N, C-alpha and C positions, 0 to 999 in steps of 0.2 A: 653865873655858871649854874647849869641845871644839875639836878641830883644824879642823872645818869651819865654825866660827862666822864667820870673815872672808869666807867664800864666800857666806853667805846673809843677812848682816845689813848694814845701812848706818848710818852715823853721822849722816846728815841725812835729813829726810823726802823721799819720792819726788818730790813736787811741787817742792820746792826744787832737787833735782838736775836736773829737767827744765828749770825756769826758768833756772837758772845756765847750762846748756848752750846753750839757745836765745839768751839774751842775749849770751853770748860769741860765738856763731856770727854773730849779726847785727852785733856790734861789729867783728869781724874782716872781715866782708864789706864793711862801710862803709869801713873803713880801706883795704882793697884797691881798692875803687871809687875812693876819693880818690887813692890812689897812682897810679892810671891803668893803661892797657893795657900800657905799656912794661914794667912789672914782670912781666906775664904773657908778653909777647912775647919779651923778650930778657933772661932772668934771668942775671946774671953771678954771680961767686963771692961778692961782697959782698951781693947780693940774697938768695942762698941762706943766708948767715949770718943775715940779718935774719929770714927765714922760720923757720929752725931756732930762733933765740932767741925769736921770737914765740910759737911753740908752747910753749916752756918757760915763758914769762912768763904766759900765760893758763891754764896747767894748774891752778894753785891756785884760780883764779877758778871753774873748772868743778868741781873735786873738793871744794873747801872742806876741812872737817876729815875728810872721808870717804876712807879708803884701802882700802875693801873691793873685792873682785873683783866682787861684784854691782853696786856703785856704778859701777865702771869699765865694766862691760858695759851698764848702763843708759845711761850717758853716750854710749857708742859707738853704741848703737841710736838714741838721740835724735838725735845728730849726723847719722848716715846717713839716718835717716827724715826729718828736717827738710830736709836737702839734697835728697833725692828729691822731697819734697812741693813745695819751692820750684821745683824744676826743672819739675815738671808744671804748676804755676801760671804760670810764666813762658812756657811753651809755649802756654798758653791765653789769656794776656793780654798784648797788645802794650804797654799802659801799664806793667805790672809789669816786663816785659822791659826797657823803656827805663830804668825807675827803677833796677833792679838791675844791668843789664849796660851801660847807656849806648848810644851809637850809634857806628857806624863813623866814623872820622875820615879825610877825604881828605888825603893827604900829597903827592901829585903830581897835577898837572892839566896836560894837554897838554905833557908833557915838562919841566915846571918844578916844582921842589920848593916846597911851600908852607912857607916858613920859620916863619910864625906857628903853623901847625898842628904842625910838628915840635917847636917849642919847647913848645907846650902839652902834648904827650904825652911830652916829655923824650927825644926821639930826636935825636941829632946827625947831621950830614951824613955822617960816615964810617960810622955805624951803618946809615943808609939805603943807602949805597953797598954795604956788605957784604951786606945783605939782598938787594939787587938782584943782586949778583954771584952769590950762592948760587942764584939763579933763572936764571943764564946771561945776565944783562943787563949789558952793558958800561957803559952810560951812561944817566942819568936821561932824556936826550932821546929815548930809544927808547920811553918809557912814555907811554901815553895817560892812564891814571889808575892810581893806587895808593892803597889805603886800608888803614888799620889797623882790623881788624874787632874786634868786641866781645870775642872770645875771645883776642885778641892776635895773630892771624894777619895776614900782609900779603897782601892780594889785589891782584894786578897784572894790568892789561890793557894789552898792547902796542899801539903804533900799527900800523895795517894793514900797512905795508911792513916792519915789524920782526918780525912773527910768523913762526915757523918754518913751513916748508911741511908740509902734512898729506899723508897717503897719497893722498887724493883729488886734492890739488893736483898731486902728482907723476904720478899716473895720467893726469890731464888733459893735462899737459905732454908725456908720452910719446905719448899718442894724437895730439896736435897735430903732434908731430915725425914720427910715422909717416905722417900725411896729407901733410905737406910732402914727405917723401921719395918717397912714392908718386906725388904730383903731378909731381915732377921726372922720375921714371922713365917715366911714362906719357905 
């Protein structure tokens, strides 16, 4: 056996390598979809342990009896290519996007947390409060709506009186004050 043999040969057929990789990808995607958006949104140290162990657990399902460099590279190309392909398909198909990514979940409506929605996505009140605090929001009552998006981001819309002043708001207030001052002087 030559030194380069492990680099150019595989111990399983190419089609089997591709199918193993795609099936494991779809299985993991399904598990993450069932685990919910919380895992993506607020990964804690225990969630990280699960993700690391998960990669180790499925490794043998992907590689099978093949430990070749060529097999590893083919597996990597299939994983990345399949992911990119699904990404393109989900951008073109709303149905596929809803199937694979789900829908946003409304967590706050008119200043009140939706307890059922929070429970459904596995977010506790303190976790919501922390996420709001990171956005500079002191209390849920300041929030018009807040939703957990499909990628795990928290999208927050403040009530009109709670929104910070914009540069245009400040310019308008300064202009109004100038008019008042000029009116008193004149």
